[in-house]
C-alpha positions as CSV (number, residue, x, y, z in Angstrom):
1,M,-3.6,0.4,-20.4
2,T,-1.0,2.7,-18.8
3,L,0.3,1.4,-15.5
4,S,1.0,3.5,-12.4
5,F,3.6,2.6,-9.9
6,H,3.8,3.7,-6.3
7,W,6.5,3.0,-3.6
8,F,6.3,2.5,0.1
9,L,7.4,4.7,3.0
10,P,8.4,2.4,6.0
11,T,7.6,4.8,8.9
12,Y,8.6,2.1,11.4
13,G,12.2,1.8,10.1
14,D,14.0,0.1,7.3
15,S,16.7,-2.6,7.0
16,R,18.8,-4.7,4.6
17,N,16.9,-7.6,6.2
18,L,13.2,-8.2,6.5
19,V,11.6,-6.1,9.2
20,A,9.5,-8.3,11.5
21,G,6.0,-7.3,12.7
22,G,3.2,-5.1,11.5
23,H,-0.6,-5.6,11.3
24,G,-1.0,-5.0,15.0
25,T,2.5,-6.3,16.0
26,A,5.4,-4.1,17.1
27,M,8.1,-3.6,14.5
28,S,11.2,-1.5,13.9
29,G,14.1,-1.6,11.5
30,D,17.8,-1.0,12.2
31,R,17.6,2.0,9.9
32,P,15.4,4.3,12.1
33,A,12.5,6.1,10.4
34,S,14.1,9.5,10.9
35,L,12.8,12.4,8.8
36,R,16.2,12.5,7.1
37,Y,16.0,8.9,6.1
38,L,12.4,9.1,5.0
39,N,13.3,12.0,2.8
40,Q,15.9,9.8,1.2
41,I,13.3,7.2,0.4
42,A,10.9,9.8,-0.9
43,G,13.7,11.3,-3.1
44,A,14.5,7.9,-4.5
45,A,10.9,7.3,-5.3
46,E,10.5,10.6,-7.0
47,E,13.8,10.3,-8.9
48,N,12.7,6.9,-10.3
49,G,9.3,8.1,-11.5
50,F,7.0,6.6,-8.9
51,E,3.7,8.4,-8.6
52,S,3.4,8.3,-4.9
53,V,4.5,6.7,-1.6
54,L,2.1,4.7,0.5
55,T,2.3,5.3,4.3
56,P,1.0,2.7,6.8
57,T,-1.1,3.4,9.8
58,G,-1.0,1.8,13.2
59,A,0.4,2.0,16.7
60,W,3.6,0.3,15.3
61,C,4.6,3.2,13.0
62,E,4.7,7.0,12.9
63,D,1.5,9.0,12.1
64,A,0.9,9.0,8.4
65,W,-0.6,12.5,8.1
66,L,2.1,14.3,10.1
67,T,5.0,12.5,8.5
68,T,3.9,13.0,4.9
69,A,3.0,16.7,5.5
70,M,6.7,17.2,6.6
71,L,7.9,15.6,3.3
72,V,5.8,17.9,1.0
73,E,8.4,20.7,1.0
74,T,11.3,18.4,0.1
75,T,9.6,16.8,-3.0
76,R,8.3,18.3,-6.2
77,T,6.1,15.8,-8.0
78,L,5.8,12.9,-5.6
79,K,2.3,12.3,-4.3
80,F,1.4,10.8,-0.9
81,L,-0.9,7.9,-0.4
82,V,-1.9,8.6,3.2
83,A,-3.5,6.0,5.3
84,L,-6.7,7.0,7.1
85,R,-8.6,5.0,9.7
86,P,-12.3,5.8,9.8
87,G,-13.8,6.2,13.2
88,L,-10.7,7.5,15.0
89,I,-11.6,11.1,13.9
90,S,-14.8,12.6,12.7
91,P,-15.5,12.5,8.9
92,T,-15.9,16.2,8.8
93,L,-12.4,16.7,10.3
94,A,-11.0,14.1,8.0
95,A,-12.5,15.8,4.9
96,Q,-11.1,19.1,6.1
97,M,-7.6,17.7,6.7
98,A,-7.6,16.2,3.3
99,G,-8.6,19.5,1.7
100,T,-5.9,21.3,3.6
101,F,-3.2,18.8,2.6
102,Q,-4.4,18.9,-1.0
103,R,-4.1,22.7,-1.2
104,H,-0.7,23.0,0.5
105,S,0.8,20.1,-1.5
106,D,-0.6,21.4,-4.9
107,G,-2.8,18.4,-5.3
108,R,-0.5,15.6,-4.3
109,L,-2.8,13.7,-1.9
110,L,-4.2,10.2,-2.4
111,V,-6.1,8.6,0.5
112,N,-5.8,4.9,1.6
113,V,-8.7,3.9,3.8
114,V,-7.9,1.3,6.4
115,T,-10.9,0.0,8.3
116,G,-8.8,-2.0,10.7
117,G,-8.6,-5.8,10.9
118,E,-7.4,-6.2,14.5
119,S,-9.9,-5.5,17.2
120,H,-7.2,-5.5,19.9
121,E,-5.3,-2.7,18.1
122,Q,-8.6,-0.8,17.5
123,R,-9.4,-1.0,21.2
124,A,-6.0,0.6,22.0
125,F,-7.2,3.6,20.0
126,G,-10.4,3.7,21.9
127,D,-12.5,1.9,19.1
128,H,-14.6,-0.9,20.5
129,L,-16.7,-1.9,17.5
130,G,-16.6,-5.4,16.0
131,K,-15.2,-6.0,12.5
132,E,-18.5,-6.0,10.6
133,Q,-19.6,-2.9,12.5
134,R,-16.4,-1.2,11.5
135,Y,-17.0,-1.8,7.9
136,R,-20.6,-0.4,8.2
137,R,-19.1,2.6,9.9
138,T,-16.5,3.0,7.1
139,G,-19.3,3.2,4.6
140,E,-21.1,5.9,6.5
141,F,-17.8,7.7,7.1
142,L,-16.9,7.7,3.4
143,D,-20.4,8.8,2.4
144,V,-20.0,11.9,4.5
145,V,-16.4,12.6,3.4
146,R,-17.1,12.2,-0.3
147,R,-20.2,14.4,-0.1
148,L,-18.3,17.1,1.8
149,W,-15.6,17.2,-0.8
150,R,-18.1,18.2,-3.4
151,S,-21.2,19.7,-1.8
152,R,-22.0,23.4,-1.8
153,E,-24.8,22.9,0.7
154,P,-24.6,21.7,4.3
155,I,-25.0,17.9,4.7
156,S,-26.4,15.8,7.5
157,L,-26.3,12.1,8.2
158,A,-27.9,10.2,11.1
159,G,-26.5,6.7,10.6
160,E,-25.9,3.7,12.7
161,H,-22.4,4.9,13.7
162,I,-21.9,8.4,12.2
163,R,-24.0,11.4,12.9
164,V,-23.3,14.9,11.6
165,E,-25.5,17.9,11.3
166,N,-25.2,20.7,8.8
167,A,-21.6,19.9,7.9
168,L,-19.9,22.0,5.2
169,L,-16.4,22.7,3.9
170,T,-15.6,26.3,3.0
171,N,-12.7,25.1,0.8
172,H,-13.1,22.0,-1.3
173,P,-10.1,19.9,-2.3
174,D,-9.1,20.4,-5.9
175,P,-8.7,17.9,-7.3
176,V,-10.7,15.6,-5.1
177,P,-8.3,13.0,-3.6
178,P,-8.9,9.5,-5.0
179,I,-9.8,6.8,-2.5
180,F,-7.8,3.6,-2.3
181,F,-9.5,0.8,-0.4
182,G,-8.7,-2.9,0.4
183,G,-10.5,-5.7,2.1
184,S,-11.1,-9.3,1.4
185,S,-14.0,-10.1,3.7
186,Q,-17.7,-10.2,2.7
187,A,-18.3,-7.0,4.7
188,A,-15.6,-5.1,2.8
189,G,-16.9,-5.8,-0.7
190,P,-20.0,-3.5,-0.7
191,V,-18.0,-0.7,0.9
192,A,-15.3,-0.9,-1.8
193,A,-17.9,-1.1,-4.6
194,E,-19.8,1.9,-3.3
195,H,-16.9,4.3,-2.3
196,A,-13.5,3.3,-3.6
197,D,-11.8,4.7,-6.7
198,T,-9.1,2.0,-6.6
199,Y,-9.7,-1.4,-5.0
200,L,-6.4,-2.9,-3.6
201,T,-5.5,-6.5,-3.1
202,W,-2.3,-8.2,-1.8
203,G,-0.1,-10.3,-4.0
204,E,-1.7,-13.7,-4.5
205,P,-1.4,-16.2,-7.5
206,L,-3.1,-14.9,-10.6
207,F,-6.2,-17.1,-10.3
208,A,-6.9,-15.9,-6.8
209,V,-6.5,-12.3,-7.7
210,A,-8.7,-12.8,-10.8
211,R,-11.5,-14.3,-8.7
212,K,-11.3,-11.5,-6.1
213,L,-11.4,-8.8,-8.8
214,D,-14.4,-10.4,-10.5
215,W,-16.2,-10.4,-7.1
216,I,-15.6,-6.6,-6.7
217,R,-16.4,-5.8,-10.3
218,G,-19.8,-7.5,-10.0
219,L,-20.6,-5.5,-6.8
220,A,-19.5,-2.3,-8.5
221,V,-21.6,-2.9,-11.6
222,D,-24.6,-3.4,-9.5
223,R,-24.0,0.1,-8.2
224,G,-23.4,1.6,-11.6
225,R,-19.7,2.1,-10.9
226,V,-16.4,1.2,-12.6
227,L,-13.3,1.0,-10.4
228,D,-9.6,0.9,-10.9
229,Y,-7.7,-2.0,-9.3
230,G,-4.3,-2.1,-7.6
231,L,-1.8,-4.7,-6.3
232,R,0.3,-4.3,-3.1
233,I,3.4,-6.4,-3.3
234,H,7.1,-6.5,-2.6
235,I,9.8,-6.7,-5.3
236,I,13.3,-8.3,-5.5
237,T,14.6,-7.6,-9.0
238,R,18.1,-8.0,-10.3
239,D,20.1,-8.2,-13.6
240,T,19.7,-12.0,-13.5
241,S,17.2,-14.4,-12.0
242,E,20.0,-16.2,-10.1
243,A,21.0,-12.9,-8.4
244,A,17.4,-12.1,-7.4
245,W,16.8,-15.5,-5.9
246,A,20.2,-15.3,-4.1
247,E,18.9,-12.1,-2.5
248,A,15.7,-13.8,-1.5
249,D,17.8,-16.6,0.0
250,R,19.9,-14.1,1.9
251,L,16.8,-12.4,3.4
252,L,15.4,-15.8,4.4
253,A,18.7,-16.8,6.0
254,G,18.6,-13.6,8.1
255,I,15.2,-14.3,9.6
256,D,15.3,-15.0,13.4
257,P,13.2,-18.1,14.1
258,A,12.0,-16.4,17.3
259,D,10.6,-13.5,15.1
260,V,8.8,-16.0,13.0
261,E,7.2,-17.6,16.1
262,R,6.4,-14.2,17.6
263,V,4.8,-12.7,14.5
264,Q,2.9,-15.8,13.4
265,A,1.4,-16.2,16.9
266,S,0.2,-12.6,16.7
267,L,-1.1,-12.9,13.2
268,A,-3.0,-16.1,14.1
269,R,-5.4,-14.0,16.1
270,S,-6.0,-11.6,13.2
271,E,-9.6,-11.0,12.1
272,S,-8.4,-9.9,8.7
273,E,-9.5,-12.2,5.8
274,G,-6.7,-10.8,3.7
275,Q,-4.2,-11.7,6.4
276,R,-5.6,-15.2,6.7
277,R,-5.1,-15.6,2.9
278,M,-1.5,-14.3,3.2
279,S,-0.7,-16.7,6.0
280,E,-2.1,-19.7,4.1
281,L,0.2,-19.1,1.2
282,H,3.2,-20.2,3.2
283,G,1.7,-22.0,6.2
284,G,4.8,-21.4,8.1
285,D,6.7,-23.9,5.8
286,T,10.0,-22.4,4.6
287,S,10.4,-25.2,2.1
288,R,7.6,-24.1,-0.2
289,L,7.8,-20.4,-0.5
290,E,7.7,-20.0,-4.3
291,I,3.9,-20.4,-4.6
292,A,3.7,-19.4,-8.3
293,P,6.2,-18.5,-10.9
294,N,8.4,-15.7,-9.4
295,L,5.9,-15.2,-6.5
296,W,7.7,-15.7,-3.1
297,A,5.8,-15.9,0.2
298,G,8.9,-15.5,2.4
299,V,8.2,-11.9,3.5
300,G,5.0,-13.1,5.2
301,L,6.9,-15.3,7.6
302,V,7.8,-12.2,9.6
303,R,5.6,-9.4,8.2
304,G,1.9,-8.8,8.6
305,G,0.0,-7.4,5.8
306,A,1.4,-7.7,2.3
307,G,3.5,-10.9,2.5
308,T,4.6,-11.8,-1.0
309,A,7.3,-10.6,-3.4
310,L,7.9,-10.9,-7.1
311,V,11.5,-12.3,-7.4
312,G,13.4,-12.5,-10.6
313,S,15.3,-10.8,-13.4
314,H,14.1,-7.4,-14.6
315,E,12.5,-9.1,-17.6
316,E,10.8,-11.8,-15.5
317,V,9.4,-9.2,-13.0
318,A,8.1,-7.0,-15.8
319,Q,6.4,-10.0,-17.4
320,R,4.7,-11.0,-14.1
321,L,3.5,-7.4,-13.7
322,I,2.1,-7.5,-17.2
323,E,0.2,-10.7,-16.4
324,Y,-1.4,-9.0,-13.4
325,S,-2.3,-6.0,-15.6
326,R,-4.1,-8.3,-17.9
327,L,-6.5,-9.1,-15.0
328,G,-7.3,-5.4,-14.8
329,I,-4.6,-4.2,-12.3
330,S,-3.4,-0.7,-13.3
331,Q,-2.0,0.5,-9.9
332,F,1.0,-1.2,-8.4
333,I,2.2,-0.4,-4.9
334,L,5.6,-1.8,-4.4
335,S,8.4,-2.0,-1.8
336,G,11.7,-3.8,-1.1
337,Y,14.4,-4.1,1.5
338,P,16.0,-1.6,1.8
339,H,13.6,0.8,0.3
340,V,16.2,3.3,-1.0
341,E,18.2,0.8,-2.9
342,E,15.3,-1.3,-4.1
343,A,13.6,1.7,-5.6
344,Y,16.6,2.1,-7.8
345,W,16.8,-1.5,-8.8
346,F,13.2,-1.4,-9.9
347,G,13.3,2.1,-11.4
348,E,16.5,1.4,-13.4
349,G,15.8,-2.3,-14.2
350,V,12.1,-2.9,-14.7
351,L,10.5,0.5,-15.5
352,P,12.5,1.0,-18.7
353,I,11.2,-2.4,-20.0
354,L,7.6,-1.4,-19.3
355,K,8.2,2.1,-20.8
356,Q,9.6,0.5,-24.0
357,R,6.5,-1.6,-24.3
358,G,4.2,1.5,-23.9
359,L,2.9,0.4,-20.5
360,W,4.4,3.1,-18.4
361,K,5.7,6.7,-18.7
362,P,7.6,8.7,-16.0
363,E,5.5,10.6,-13.5
364,G,6.1,14.3,-13.4
365,H,9.3,14.6,-15.3
366,Q,11.4,12.8,-17.9
367,L,14.0,10.7,-16.3
368,V,17.6,10.5,-17.5
369,R,19.0,7.1,-17.1
370,P,22.7,6.1,-17.2
371,A,23.7,3.4,-19.8
372,A,25.6,1.4,-17.2
373,T,24.1,-1.4,-15.1
374,P,21.6,-0.5,-12.4
375,F,22.5,0.9,-9.0
376,T,24.0,-1.9,-6.9
377,A,23.0,-2.4,-3.3
378,A,26.7,-3.0,-2.4
379,A,27.5,0.6,-3.5
380,A,24.7,2.1,-1.5
381,S,25.0,3.9,1.8
382,S,24.7,1.6,4.8
């Protein structure tokens, strides 16, 4: 199996410390998410051979579509995994936007479908459906979008939440953008099995990830489909295990207890099953954050969504990724603080190990790597 690696674009800001918030909670970093800085992250991701950058969606970050469209001209091979919330725009318009992006970027669009796990945030956008209704609407939405991307004849749908009549795209996206989709609730499973190309999960211990993938595989088989599987997780990788854990300790020491209290109080009202699972991994207890070998739950103390990181030497991190790949994970969406520097730590430290073992090859162009030690955070721009 050849593995694909993607990076993250923090459109709320970045920092040398953990950025608190997200998942319906306000957040910002002390490195503002200016277009100049986001270009630096995109450039670091492209230079290190990542396939794409994932952009978040929510009131707490910049708009994913507009931001990534502005980065197309400053990159050559990098793709953009753009977050899309069904229900906030019509499926016909979403299909058209994706087609336009695909044409103007020369096929560099991937779509990350986010149903929305926080009703209070959805209501701020004018969406007043409950969680299970949102998932049913997502299924109808994706049915329309996927058919529009391929159909040469007008399509109509009179569903529970989506109604379109004689919809047709004059220009189809080529290639059709793959759909990434995550969700841990019972309502999410059938939608993923029916419509996703890649099912995403956050970083949990191996046994928990295996159980979730088996659940989705079973649902997909029932529908005659075979999916790819992806893992969204943070990374702290260094030349030695001791150096990596020292960095994790530094990040932990920099956490403001007031931020922990604020974020955890906000996340406690989350309707997201995935967020509940993330929160249970640490339980607010800073004394038991290594929940599995090299798997650290410290990020989730102050960050909603993906709350775990792989921490260790380059060899250890590579081995943990290989273990996830043996479960069927082929797509890895990674991030680290700060995102410019950590892209180099991973790209220069871990990817060569995976390349040597035949599990990864550079995306877009052959990278030339120096023989010296990996890029050091201390030498990076502040």
